[in-house]
C-alpha positions as a Markdown table, in Angstrom:
| # | Residue | x | y | z |
|---|---|---|---|---|
| 1 | Met | 58.9 | 96.7 | 33.5 |
| 2 | Leu | 58.7 | 97.3 | 37.3 |
| 3 | Lys | 61.9 | 95.2 | 37.9 |
| 4 | Lys | 63.8 | 97.5 | 35.5 |
| 5 | Leu | 62.5 | 100.6 | 37.3 |
| 6 | Trp | 63.6 | 99.3 | 40.6 |
| 7 | Leu | 67.0 | 98.3 | 39.2 |
| 8 | Met | 67.4 | 101.8 | 37.7 |
| 9 | Ala | 66.4 | 103.3 | 41.1 |
| 10 | Gly | 69.0 | 101.2 | 42.8 |
| 11 | Val | 71.7 | 102.2 | 40.4 |
| 12 | Val | 70.8 | 105.9 | 40.9 |
| 13 | Phe | 70.8 | 105.6 | 44.7 |
| 14 | Gly | 74.0 | 103.7 | 44.7 |
| 15 | Ser | 75.8 | 106.3 | 42.6 |
| 16 | Ile | 74.4 | 109.2 | 44.7 |
| 17 | Phe | 75.6 | 107.5 | 47.9 |
| 18 | Ser | 79.0 | 106.8 | 46.4 |
| 19 | Phe | 79.3 | 110.5 | 45.5 |
| 20 | Ala | 78.4 | 111.4 | 49.0 |
| 21 | Met | 80.9 | 109.0 | 50.6 |
| 22 | Val | 83.7 | 110.4 | 48.4 |
| 23 | Ala | 82.7 | 113.9 | 49.4 |
| 24 | Met | 82.5 | 113.1 | 53.1 |
| 25 | Ala | 85.8 | 111.1 | 53.1 |
| 26 | Ala | 87.8 | 113.8 | 51.4 |
| 27 | Glu | 90.4 | 115.4 | 53.5 |
| 28 | Gln | 90.3 | 119.1 | 53.9 |
| 29 | Lys | 93.4 | 120.9 | 52.8 |
| 30 | Ala | 94.5 | 124.3 | 53.9 |
| 31 | Ala | 92.9 | 125.9 | 50.8 |
| 32 | Gly | 89.6 | 123.9 | 51.2 |
| 33 | Leu | 88.3 | 120.9 | 49.3 |
| 34 | Pro | 89.5 | 120.0 | 45.8 |
| 35 | Ile | 87.4 | 121.2 | 43.0 |
| 36 | Glu | 86.5 | 117.7 | 41.9 |
| 37 | Val | 85.1 | 116.8 | 45.3 |
| 38 | Lys | 83.1 | 120.1 | 45.2 |
| 39 | Lys | 81.6 | 119.0 | 41.9 |
| 40 | Tyr | 80.6 | 115.6 | 43.3 |
| 41 | Ile | 79.0 | 117.2 | 46.4 |
| 42 | Ala | 77.0 | 119.6 | 44.2 |
| 43 | Ile | 75.8 | 116.7 | 42.0 |
| 44 | Ala | 74.9 | 114.5 | 45.0 |
| 45 | Thr | 73.0 | 117.2 | 46.8 |
| 46 | Gly | 71.0 | 118.1 | 43.7 |
| 47 | Ile | 70.1 | 114.6 | 42.7 |
| 48 | Gly | 69.5 | 113.4 | 46.3 |
| 49 | Met | 67.1 | 116.2 | 47.1 |
| 50 | Ala | 65.2 | 115.7 | 43.8 |
| 51 | Ile | 64.7 | 112.0 | 44.5 |
| 52 | Ala | 63.7 | 112.7 | 48.1 |
| 53 | Ser | 61.2 | 115.3 | 47.1 |
| 54 | Ala | 59.8 | 113.1 | 44.3 |
| 55 | Gly | 59.5 | 110.1 | 46.7 |
| 56 | Gly | 57.8 | 112.2 | 49.3 |
| 57 | Ala | 55.3 | 113.7 | 46.8 |
| 58 | Ile | 54.4 | 110.3 | 45.5 |
| 59 | Gly | 54.0 | 108.9 | 49.0 |
| 60 | Gln | 51.8 | 111.8 | 50.1 |
| 61 | Gly | 49.7 | 111.6 | 46.9 |
| 62 | Arg | 49.1 | 107.9 | 47.4 |
| 63 | Gly | 48.3 | 108.4 | 51.1 |
| 64 | Met | 45.8 | 111.2 | 50.3 |
| 65 | Ala | 44.2 | 109.2 | 47.5 |
| 66 | Ser | 43.8 | 106.1 | 49.7 |
| 67 | Ala | 42.3 | 108.1 | 52.6 |
| 68 | Met | 39.8 | 109.9 | 50.3 |
| 69 | Glu | 38.8 | 106.5 | 48.8 |
| 70 | Gly | 38.3 | 105.1 | 52.3 |
| 71 | Ile | 36.2 | 108.1 | 53.3 |
| 72 | Ala | 34.1 | 107.7 | 50.2 |
| 73 | Arg | 33.5 | 104.0 | 50.9 |
| 74 | Asn | 32.7 | 104.5 | 54.6 |
| 75 | Pro | 32.0 | 108.2 | 55.6 |
| 76 | Ser | 31.5 | 107.3 | 59.3 |
| 77 | Val | 35.2 | 106.6 | 59.9 |
| 78 | Ser | 36.4 | 109.9 | 58.4 |
| 79 | Gly | 37.7 | 111.2 | 61.7 |
| 80 | Lys | 39.9 | 108.2 | 62.4 |
| 81 | Leu | 41.1 | 108.1 | 58.8 |
| 82 | Val | 42.0 | 111.8 | 58.7 |
| 83 | Thr | 43.9 | 111.5 | 62.0 |
| 84 | Ala | 45.9 | 108.5 | 60.7 |
| 85 | Met | 46.5 | 110.2 | 57.3 |
| 86 | Leu | 47.8 | 113.4 | 58.9 |
| 87 | Ile | 50.3 | 111.4 | 61.1 |
| 88 | Gly | 51.4 | 109.4 | 58.0 |
| 89 | Leu | 51.9 | 112.6 | 56.0 |
| 90 | Ala | 53.9 | 114.2 | 58.8 |
| 91 | Met | 56.2 | 111.2 | 58.9 |
| 92 | Ile | 56.7 | 111.3 | 55.1 |
| 93 | Glu | 57.4 | 115.0 | 55.3 |
| 94 | Ser | 59.9 | 114.5 | 58.1 |
| 95 | Leu | 61.9 | 112.1 | 56.0 |
| 96 | Val | 62.1 | 114.8 | 53.2 |
| 97 | Ile | 63.2 | 117.4 | 55.8 |
| 98 | Tyr | 65.8 | 115.1 | 57.2 |
| 99 | Thr | 67.2 | 114.6 | 53.6 |
| 100 | Leu | 67.2 | 118.4 | 53.2 |
| 101 | Val | 69.3 | 118.8 | 56.4 |
| 102 | Ile | 71.8 | 116.2 | 55.2 |
| 103 | Glu | 72.0 | 117.9 | 51.8 |
| 104 | Leu | 72.6 | 121.3 | 53.3 |
| 105 | Met | 75.3 | 119.9 | 55.5 |
| 106 | Leu | 77.0 | 118.4 | 52.5 |
| 107 | Phe | 76.5 | 121.6 | 50.4 |
| 108 | Phe | 77.9 | 123.9 | 53.0 |
| 109 | Lys | 81.0 | 121.8 | 53.2 |
| 110 | Leu | 81.9 | 123.3 | 49.9 |
């Protein structure tokens, strides 16, 4: 079951990246981008941001759960765990923000 899930995720990511490559490789004409390229950009930005947000939320949730479990098992290391957890959460969030910046760059190319 997990193999099928990873395969499906690979297909989704591959299709999103192919939409983005088509959008970025399109030549700008005097009147702007063709309407078909604009559709692909809109689809790619929406799906890409949804996947990035979902992945970031899952990662942050698992990180919080593991940190809370570690604190529950050994309360004396809570300071070190909280520090490491906050650094990890900031890195996960930075990846989502980076995706947002790329998505906005693609979207405003419309």
